[in-house]
C-alpha positions as CSV (number, residue, x, y, z in Angstrom):
1,M,0.0,0.0,0.0
2,S,2.8,2.4,0.9
3,R,4.6,1.6,-2.3
4,T,1.5,2.5,-4.3
5,L,1.0,5.8,-2.4
6,N,4.7,6.6,-3.0
7,T,4.4,5.8,-6.7
8,L,1.2,8.0,-7.1
9,T,2.9,10.8,-5.2
10,N,6.1,10.7,-7.4
11,L,3.9,11.1,-10.5
12,F,2.9,14.6,-9.3
13,P,4.4,16.3,-12.3
14,L,2.3,14.2,-14.6
15,W,-0.9,14.8,-12.6
16,V,-0.5,18.6,-12.5
17,T,0.4,18.8,-16.2
18,V,-2.5,16.6,-17.4
19,C,-5.1,18.2,-15.2
20,G,-3.8,21.7,-16.1
21,V,-4.2,21.0,-19.8
22,L,-7.6,19.4,-19.3
23,A,-8.7,22.5,-17.3
24,L,-8.0,24.7,-20.3
25,F,-10.5,22.8,-22.4
26,Q,-12.9,21.3,-19.8
27,P,-12.8,24.0,-17.1
28,T,-16.1,22.9,-15.4
29,W,-14.3,19.7,-14.3
30,F,-12.2,21.7,-11.9
31,T,-13.8,25.1,-11.3
32,W,-16.0,23.8,-8.6
33,F,-12.9,23.8,-6.4
34,K,-12.8,27.5,-5.6
35,G,-13.0,30.2,-2.9
36,P,-12.7,28.8,0.6
37,L,-11.9,25.3,-0.8
38,I,-8.6,26.7,-2.2
39,V,-7.7,28.2,1.2
40,W,-8.6,25.0,3.0
41,G,-6.7,22.9,0.4
42,L,-3.6,24.9,1.0
43,A,-4.0,24.7,4.8
44,I,-4.2,20.9,4.4
45,I,-1.0,20.9,2.5
46,M,0.7,22.9,5.2
47,L,-0.8,20.7,7.9
48,G,0.7,17.7,6.1
49,M,4.1,19.3,6.1
50,G,3.7,20.1,9.8
51,I,3.1,16.5,10.9
52,T,6.4,15.5,9.3
53,L,8.3,18.1,11.4
54,S,9.7,18.1,14.9
55,L,12.1,20.0,17.1
56,E,14.9,17.7,15.9
57,D,14.5,19.1,12.4
58,F,15.3,22.6,13.7
59,K,18.4,21.1,15.4
60,K,19.5,19.7,12.1
61,V,19.3,23.2,10.6
62,A,21.6,24.5,13.4
63,R,24.0,21.7,12.7
64,T,24.1,22.1,8.9
65,P,23.5,25.9,8.4
66,R,25.7,26.7,5.3
67,P,23.8,25.0,2.4
68,V,20.4,25.6,4.0
69,A,21.2,29.3,4.6
70,L,22.6,29.9,1.1
71,G,19.6,28.1,-0.4
72,V,17.0,30.1,1.5
73,I,18.8,33.4,0.8
74,A,19.0,32.5,-2.9
75,Q,15.3,31.6,-2.9
76,F,14.3,35.1,-1.8
77,C,16.8,36.9,-3.9
78,I,17.0,35.1,-7.2
79,M,13.4,34.4,-7.8
80,P,11.9,37.7,-6.8
81,F,14.5,39.5,-9.0
82,M,13.7,37.2,-11.9
83,G,10.0,37.8,-11.5
84,W,10.3,41.6,-11.4
85,A,12.9,41.8,-14.2
86,I,10.9,39.6,-16.6
87,A,7.6,41.4,-15.8
88,Y,9.3,44.7,-16.5
89,A,11.2,43.5,-19.6
90,L,8.2,42.0,-21.2
91,N,5.9,44.9,-20.2
92,L,3.3,42.5,-18.8
93,P,-0.2,43.8,-18.1
94,P,-0.3,45.0,-14.5
95,E,-2.3,42.1,-13.1
96,F,-0.1,39.5,-14.8
97,A,3.0,41.3,-13.6
98,A,1.7,41.4,-10.0
99,G,0.9,37.7,-10.1
100,L,4.3,36.8,-11.6
101,I,6.1,38.8,-8.9
102,L,3.8,37.4,-6.1
103,V,4.6,33.7,-7.0
104,S,8.3,34.6,-7.4
105,C,8.2,35.8,-3.8
106,C,6.7,32.6,-2.4
107,P,8.7,29.9,-0.6
108,G,9.5,26.5,-2.0
109,G,6.7,23.9,-1.9
110,T,6.2,20.2,-1.6
111,A,6.6,19.8,-5.3
112,S,10.3,20.5,-5.0
113,N,10.7,17.7,-2.5
114,V,9.1,15.3,-4.9
115,V,11.3,16.4,-7.8
116,V,14.5,16.2,-5.6
117,Y,13.5,12.7,-4.7
118,I,13.0,11.7,-8.3
119,A,16.4,13.3,-9.2
120,R,18.1,11.3,-6.4
121,A,19.6,14.5,-5.0
122,N,19.7,15.5,-1.3
123,I,16.3,14.9,0.1
124,A,17.1,15.9,3.6
125,L,18.5,19.3,2.4
126,S,15.4,19.8,0.2
127,V,13.0,19.3,3.2
128,L,15.1,21.5,5.5
129,M,15.1,24.3,2.8
130,T,11.4,24.0,2.2
131,M,10.7,24.2,6.0
132,C,13.0,27.2,6.5
133,S,11.8,29.1,3.4
134,T,8.2,28.5,4.4
135,F,8.7,30.1,7.8
136,A,10.8,32.9,6.3
137,A,8.0,33.6,3.8
138,I,5.6,34.6,6.6
139,A,7.5,38.0,6.7
140,L,9.4,38.0,3.4
141,T,6.6,37.2,0.9
142,P,4.4,40.2,2.0
143,I,7.4,42.6,2.2
144,L,9.0,41.6,-1.1
145,T,5.6,41.6,-2.9
146,Q,4.8,45.1,-1.7
147,W,8.2,46.3,-2.7
148,L,8.4,44.8,-6.2
149,A,4.7,44.6,-7.2
150,G,3.5,47.8,-5.6
151,K,3.9,49.8,-8.8
152,Y,1.5,47.5,-10.7
153,V,-1.3,47.0,-8.2
154,P,-2.1,48.2,-4.7
155,V,-0.4,45.8,-2.2
156,D,-1.5,45.6,1.4
157,A,1.5,44.0,3.0
158,W,-0.2,43.7,6.4
159,A,-3.2,41.8,4.9
160,L,-0.8,39.5,3.0
161,F,1.1,38.9,6.3
162,R,-2.1,38.0,8.1
163,S,-3.2,35.6,5.4
164,T,0.2,34.0,5.3
165,V,0.1,33.4,9.0
166,Q,-3.4,31.9,8.8
167,I,-2.6,29.7,5.7
168,V,1.0,28.7,6.4
169,L,2.0,29.2,10.1
170,L,-1.0,28.0,12.0
171,P,-1.5,24.7,10.1
172,I,2.2,23.9,10.3
173,V,2.2,24.6,14.1
174,I,-0.9,22.5,14.6
175,G,0.8,19.7,12.5
176,M,3.9,19.8,14.7
177,L,1.8,19.7,17.9
178,L,-0.1,16.7,16.5
179,N,3.2,15.0,15.7
180,R,4.4,15.5,19.2
181,Y,1.3,14.7,21.2
182,A,-0.7,12.4,18.9
183,Q,2.1,10.3,17.4
184,K,0.1,7.1,17.0
185,T,-2.6,8.8,15.0
186,V,0.0,10.8,13.0
187,E,2.0,7.6,12.1
188,R,-1.2,6.1,10.6
189,V,-2.0,9.1,8.4
190,K,1.6,10.2,7.6
191,P,2.0,7.8,4.6
192,A,-1.0,9.3,2.8
193,A,-0.1,12.9,3.6
194,P,2.1,13.6,0.6
195,L,-0.5,12.2,-1.9
196,V,-3.2,14.3,-0.2
197,A,-0.9,17.3,-0.7
198,V,-0.4,16.5,-4.3
199,I,-4.2,16.1,-4.9
200,A,-4.8,19.5,-3.2
201,I,-2.1,21.3,-5.3
202,V,-3.5,19.7,-8.5
203,L,-7.0,20.8,-7.7
204,I,-5.9,24.4,-6.8
205,V,-3.9,24.8,-10.0
206,A,-6.5,23.2,-12.3
207,S,-9.3,25.3,-10.8
208,I,-7.5,28.6,-11.3
209,L,-6.5,27.6,-14.9
210,G,-10.0,26.6,-15.7
211,A,-11.5,29.8,-14.3
212,R,-9.2,31.8,-16.6
213,A,-9.0,29.4,-19.5
214,E,-10.3,31.8,-22.2
215,Q,-7.9,34.5,-21.0
216,I,-5.0,32.1,-21.0
217,R,-5.7,30.9,-24.5
218,E,-5.9,34.5,-25.7
219,S,-2.7,35.8,-24.0
220,G,-1.1,32.5,-23.2
221,G,2.0,33.1,-25.4
222,I,3.4,36.1,-23.5
223,L,2.5,34.6,-20.1
224,L,4.0,31.2,-20.9
225,L,7.2,32.9,-22.1
226,A,7.4,35.0,-18.9
227,V,6.9,32.1,-16.6
228,T,9.3,29.8,-18.5
229,L,12.0,32.4,-18.5
230,M,11.6,33.0,-14.8
231,H,11.9,29.4,-13.8
232,M,14.7,28.6,-16.2
233,G,16.6,31.6,-14.9
234,A,16.1,30.5,-11.3
235,F,17.1,26.9,-11.9
236,T,20.3,28.1,-13.6
237,L,21.2,30.7,-11.1
238,G,20.4,28.4,-8.2
239,Y,22.8,25.9,-9.5
240,G,25.4,28.5,-10.4
241,I,25.5,30.2,-7.0
242,T,26.1,26.9,-5.2
243,R,28.9,26.1,-7.6
244,V,30.5,29.5,-7.0
245,F,30.5,28.7,-3.2
246,G,32.1,25.3,-3.9
247,F,29.3,22.9,-2.8
248,E,29.2,19.3,-4.1
249,E,27.1,18.3,-7.1
250,L,24.2,16.8,-5.2
251,I,23.8,20.0,-3.1
252,R,24.0,22.1,-6.3
253,R,21.2,20.1,-7.9
254,T,19.1,20.2,-4.7
255,V,19.4,24.0,-4.3
256,A,18.7,24.5,-8.0
257,I,15.4,22.7,-7.7
258,E,14.5,24.4,-4.5
259,V,15.2,27.9,-5.9
260,G,13.5,27.1,-9.2
261,M,10.2,25.7,-7.8
262,Q,7.9,27.9,-5.8
263,N,4.8,27.2,-3.7
264,S,2.4,28.2,-6.5
265,G,-0.6,27.1,-4.5
266,L,0.2,29.7,-1.9
267,G,0.7,32.4,-4.6
268,S,-2.6,31.4,-6.2
269,A,-4.5,31.6,-2.9
270,L,-3.0,35.0,-1.9
271,A,-3.6,36.4,-5.4
272,V,-7.3,35.4,-5.4
273,K,-7.8,36.8,-1.9
274,H,-5.9,40.1,-2.2
275,F,-5.6,40.9,-5.9
276,T,-7.8,39.7,-8.8
277,P,-8.5,36.3,-10.4
278,S,-6.3,37.4,-13.3
279,A,-3.3,37.9,-10.9
280,A,-3.7,34.2,-9.9
281,T,-3.2,33.1,-13.5
282,P,0.6,33.4,-13.6
283,C,0.7,31.4,-10.4
284,A,-1.3,28.6,-11.9
285,V,0.8,28.6,-15.1
286,S,3.9,28.6,-12.9
287,A,2.8,25.4,-11.1
288,I,2.7,23.6,-14.4
289,M,5.9,25.0,-15.9
290,H,8.1,24.5,-12.9
291,C,6.9,20.9,-12.7
292,I,7.7,20.3,-16.4
293,L,11.1,21.9,-16.1
294,G,11.8,20.3,-12.8
295,S,10.8,16.9,-14.0
296,F,13.1,17.3,-17.1
297,L,16.0,18.2,-14.8
298,A,15.2,15.3,-12.5
299,A,15.1,12.8,-15.4
300,L,18.4,14.2,-16.7
301,W,20.1,14.1,-13.3
302,R,18.7,10.8,-12.2
303,R,20.6,9.0,-15.0
304,D,24.0,9.8,-13.5
305,A,23.0,10.2,-9.8
306,E,24.3,6.7,-9.0
307,K,27.8,7.8,-10.2
308,L,28.0,10.4,-7.5
309,E,28.8,9.3,-4.0
310,K,26.3,10.4,-1.3
311,V,27.3,13.8,-0.1
312,P,26.4,14.8,3.5
313,V,24.4,18.0,4.0
314,D,27.1,19.6,6.2
315,Q,29.6,20.0,3.4
């Protein structure tokens, strides 16, 4: 049973791509998942992350700070810069520009952990980076979004902060408390948690794509170009910066994936709540593109991963 769940979870890039394409042509199959359901779906994803965390995980960060710190700093420097620069260079419509910048300011998501696993890179580092960037996002996502996207649409940083706390922090804290005080129950549901997270992400992405299907078909070219350039640039720079600092190959690959893949579900939920449905469209397109690009890299790197010796996180 656990092997089946694991296989279905690892096929995440396939599910999000197939359902995303279907949503463009059969939107009613997915648009029922909207409004509060999107917020609750994202909260379930964060709760699932929370039940996998413990105080020991934070101790690991303290013991292996260099790659984690560099990865998180790169996450909130490279991607926001890429989002802003591409929105400006391509002269995107204001709502698309705001959405692109918003998703670029989001932390890494569970999709990156799946792709790192497929790539046979450093899973422990990936999980630690996702955890740290998620907590950092509580403050950094609202601040960076207001700074970079404020010229395109009004940005209420305090409202974004409150929403991020509600959607991200509270479910994770609840999950950690459950992991500590209800371990037997958590152990029973933990194997299914990653697949539940995948289902929630797929529904969020497909719902937003379906709701804006006509607009995407009309202006999809420029939006697809912007999102693709943003993620390709982030993957490349994420890999490059770790190479400059002399980290081993598996760490480079892990950081590249973490920097290049954002929590598009969080971006979508925040865009719908605080901006407009159009601003959520780049977030949904981003979810598909980063999975396609990340899966391509994972397949490429998986081939020669066995040739590389296992590199500890603390190098």
